[in-house]
C-alpha positions in Angstrom: 35.0 88.8 -24.3 33.1 92.5 -22.9 34.6 93.2 -19.3 31.5 95.5 -19.5 29.2 92.0 -18.8 30.9 92.2 -15.2 28.9 93.5 -12.7 29.7 96.9 -11.4 31.4 96.3 -8.3 33.7 93.6 -10.0 34.7 95.8 -13.2 35.5 98.7 -10.9 37.8 96.5 -8.4 39.8 94.9 -11.5 39.9 98.9 -13.3 41.5 100.1 -9.7 43.7 97.5 -9.6 44.7 97.8 -13.4 45.5 101.4 -12.2 47.1 100.5 -9.6 49.7 98.0 -11.1 50.0 100.4 -13.5 51.0 102.9 -11.2 53.4 100.4 -9.7 55.3 99.9 -13.4 55.0 104.0 -14.0 56.8 104.4 -10.2 59.6 102.0 -11.9 60.2 103.6 -15.1 59.3 107.4 -14.3 60.7 108.0 -10.8 60.2 112.1 -11.5 57.3 113.2 -10.0 56.4 115.8 -12.2 56.4 113.6 -15.5 54.1 111.2 -13.6 51.9 113.7 -13.1 52.1 114.6 -16.9 50.9 110.5 -17.4 48.1 111.3 -15.1 46.8 114.4 -17.2 47.1 112.5 -19.9 44.7 109.6 -18.8 42.5 111.9 -17.2 41.9 114.2 -20.3 41.7 111.2 -22.7 38.8 110.1 -20.4 37.1 113.0 -21.1 38.1 113.1 -24.8 40.4 115.9 -25.1 44.2 114.7 -25.5 47.2 116.5 -26.3 49.2 114.3 -28.1 52.3 116.9 -28.3 54.0 116.1 -25.4 55.1 112.4 -25.1 54.0 111.3 -21.7 50.6 113.3 -21.7 50.3 111.0 -24.9 51.5 107.7 -23.4 48.9 108.6 -20.1 46.1 109.3 -22.9 47.2 106.2 -24.6 46.9 104.0 -21.7 43.6 105.6 -21.4 42.0 104.6 -24.7 43.7 101.2 -24.5 41.6 100.5 -20.9 38.2 102.4 -22.3 38.2 99.7 -25.5 38.9 96.7 -23.2 36.0 97.8 -21.3 38.1 99.0 -17.7 36.3 101.5 -15.4 38.7 104.2 -16.8 38.0 106.6 -13.9 38.5 103.3 -11.3 41.7 102.7 -13.2 42.8 106.6 -13.0 41.9 106.1 -9.0 44.2 103.1 -9.0 47.3 105.0 -10.9 46.8 108.0 -8.5 47.0 106.3 -5.3 49.7 104.5 -5.9 52.2 107.4 -7.3 50.7 109.3 -4.1 51.7 106.1 -1.8 48.5 105.9 -0.5 47.4 102.2 0.1 45.0 100.2 -1.9 41.3 101.3 -1.8 40.5 97.2 -2.5 42.0 94.4 -0.2 43.5 91.1 -1.1 40.5 89.1 -0.9 38.3 91.7 -2.8 40.7 91.6 -5.8 41.1 87.8 -5.7 37.1 88.0 -5.7 36.8 89.8 -8.7 39.4 88.1 -10.7 37.9 84.9 -9.8 34.6 86.1 -11.5 36.5 87.5 -14.6 38.3 84.2 -14.9 35.1 82.1 -15.0 33.3 84.7 -17.3 36.4 84.6 -19.9 36.5 80.8 -19.6 32.8 80.7 -20.7 33.9 83.5 -23.7 36.5 81.3 -25.0 34.4 78.1 -24.9 31.8 80.4 -27.0 34.5 81.5 -29.2 36.3 78.5 -29.8 34.3 77.9 -33.0 34.9 81.3 -34.1 38.6 81.5 -33.7 38.7 78.7 -36.3 36.3 80.0 -38.8 38.2 83.3 -38.5 41.6 81.7 -39.3 40.3 79.6 -42.2 38.6 82.6 -44.0 41.7 85.3 -43.4 44.0 82.4 -44.4 42.1 81.8 -47.7 41.7 86.4 -48.0 45.1 86.6 -47.6 46.4 83.8 -50.2 43.7 85.5 -53.1 44.6 89.0 -51.9 48.2 88.3 -52.4 47.8 87.5 -56.4 46.3 91.3 -56.8 48.4 93.6 -58.5 50.5 96.1 -56.5 50.2 94.1 -53.6 53.5 92.7 -51.6 54.0 90.0 -49.4 56.6 90.4 -46.9 58.8 87.2 -45.3 56.5 87.5 -42.1 53.0 87.1 -44.3 52.6 90.6 -43.9 50.9 92.4 -46.8 50.8 95.8 -48.3 49.9 98.2 -50.7 51.6 101.6 -51.3 48.8 104.4 -51.5 51.3 107.5 -51.4 54.9 107.3 -51.2 56.6 109.6 -48.5 60.3 111.2 -47.9 63.0 111.2 -45.9 64.6 108.3 -43.4 62.3 105.8 -42.4 61.7 104.9 -38.5 63.5 102.4 -36.6 61.7 99.9 -34.3 63.0 102.1 -31.5 61.3 105.1 -32.6 58.3 107.1 -31.8 56.1 108.1 -34.5 53.3 109.8 -35.0 50.0 108.2 -37.6 46.9 108.8 -38.5 44.8 105.5 -39.3 41.6 103.3 -39.3 41.3 100.2 -38.7 38.7 97.3 -40.1 37.7 93.8 -40.1 37.6 92.1 -43.7 34.1 92.9 -43.6 34.4 96.5 -43.6 33.8 97.1 -40.3 35.8 99.7 -38.5 36.9 99.0 -35.0 39.4 101.7 -34.6 40.1 105.2 -36.3 42.0 108.0 -35.1 40.9 109.8 -38.6 37.1 109.5 -36.7 38.4 110.8 -34.0 40.4 113.6 -35.3 42.9 113.4 -33.6 46.4 111.3 -34.6 48.3 109.3 -32.0 52.2 109.0 -31.1 53.5 105.6 -30.1 56.4 103.8 -29.6 56.9 101.6 -32.7 58.0 98.4 -30.4 55.0 98.9 -28.3 52.6 97.8 -31.1 51.4 94.8 -32.1 54.1 93.1 -34.4 52.5 93.6 -37.7 52.5 97.7 -36.7 56.0 97.5 -35.7 56.9 95.3 -39.1 54.8 97.8 -41.5 55.3 101.3 -40.3 59.1 100.8 -40.6 58.6 100.5 -44.4 57.0 103.8 -44.1 58.9 107.4 -44.6 57.3 110.7 -43.6 54.4 111.3 -45.5 53.5 108.1 -46.8 50.5 106.4 -47.0 50.1 102.8 -46.7 47.6 100.1 -46.5 48.4 96.7 -44.3 46.7 93.5 -44.2 48.0 92.3 -40.8 47.4 88.0 -40.2 46.1 87.4 -37.1 49.4 86.0 -35.6 51.0 89.4 -36.4 47.9 91.3 -35.0 45.9 89.8 -31.5 45.9 85.9 -32.5 43.2 84.1 -30.7 43.6 87.2 -27.7 41.3 89.8 -29.9 39.7 92.3 -27.7 35.9 91.9 -28.1 35.4 94.7 -30.8 38.0 92.6 -33.3 37.8 88.6 -32.2 39.8 86.0 -32.5 42.2 85.1 -35.3 41.2 88.3 -37.0 42.9 89.4 -40.7 42.8 93.4 -39.5 43.0 96.0 -42.9 44.8 99.2 -41.6 44.9 102.8 -43.6 48.2 104.2 -42.0 49.6 107.6 -42.8 53.1 108.7 -41.1 52.9 112.0 -40.2 56.3 112.4 -38.5 58.6 110.5 -36.5 59.3 111.9 -33.3 62.8 113.1 -31.6 
């Protein structure tokens, strides 16, 4: 479902509340106010397409902003919710306003899920057929989980663990070739903890050493399943080109 279909007041309310909730989580995870500000700075700059990926906390804020924008949330309202919570301010919206916005969202989500029901089954069948055929091609390896990959270029050195943070360049496509996300197109790599991404990424990037370039085909159950965002859709196999730039200390 595209959140941009919501009326502006409901979208702004939900975006603010998402920021307010993340602010509460951030307070628990990172009590230091200076570090919290780094997160806020990264979120703010990412909404302006000016993200410095070098600082981990700064990058984490930017990553959250990109996720919010990809989901269709109102990024500046979410930033306001984050800022207010971390500044110990009262929420700008009442519980009644939040409940009303959530109710409208749930109604539209139910309608969207009903419309996507057929697509989910069709995508699952098409994805399974593709993976079965792809597995027979030369150079394609299938892991026990069902993840498929092709080595384009090997790297050198130690490989990351699931608990490591890595910096990568990537391009993500659907099976029809549609690009739904690309750090290459944005002109900036992305940094993230390997245990906080989809399972196919967590497993796949652990196979790589710095400098490696792999192509991955990630089954729906190792990606977003039936809960794929609007830009992807339900039960889609995802096709990724990934370059591991570095493992971060």
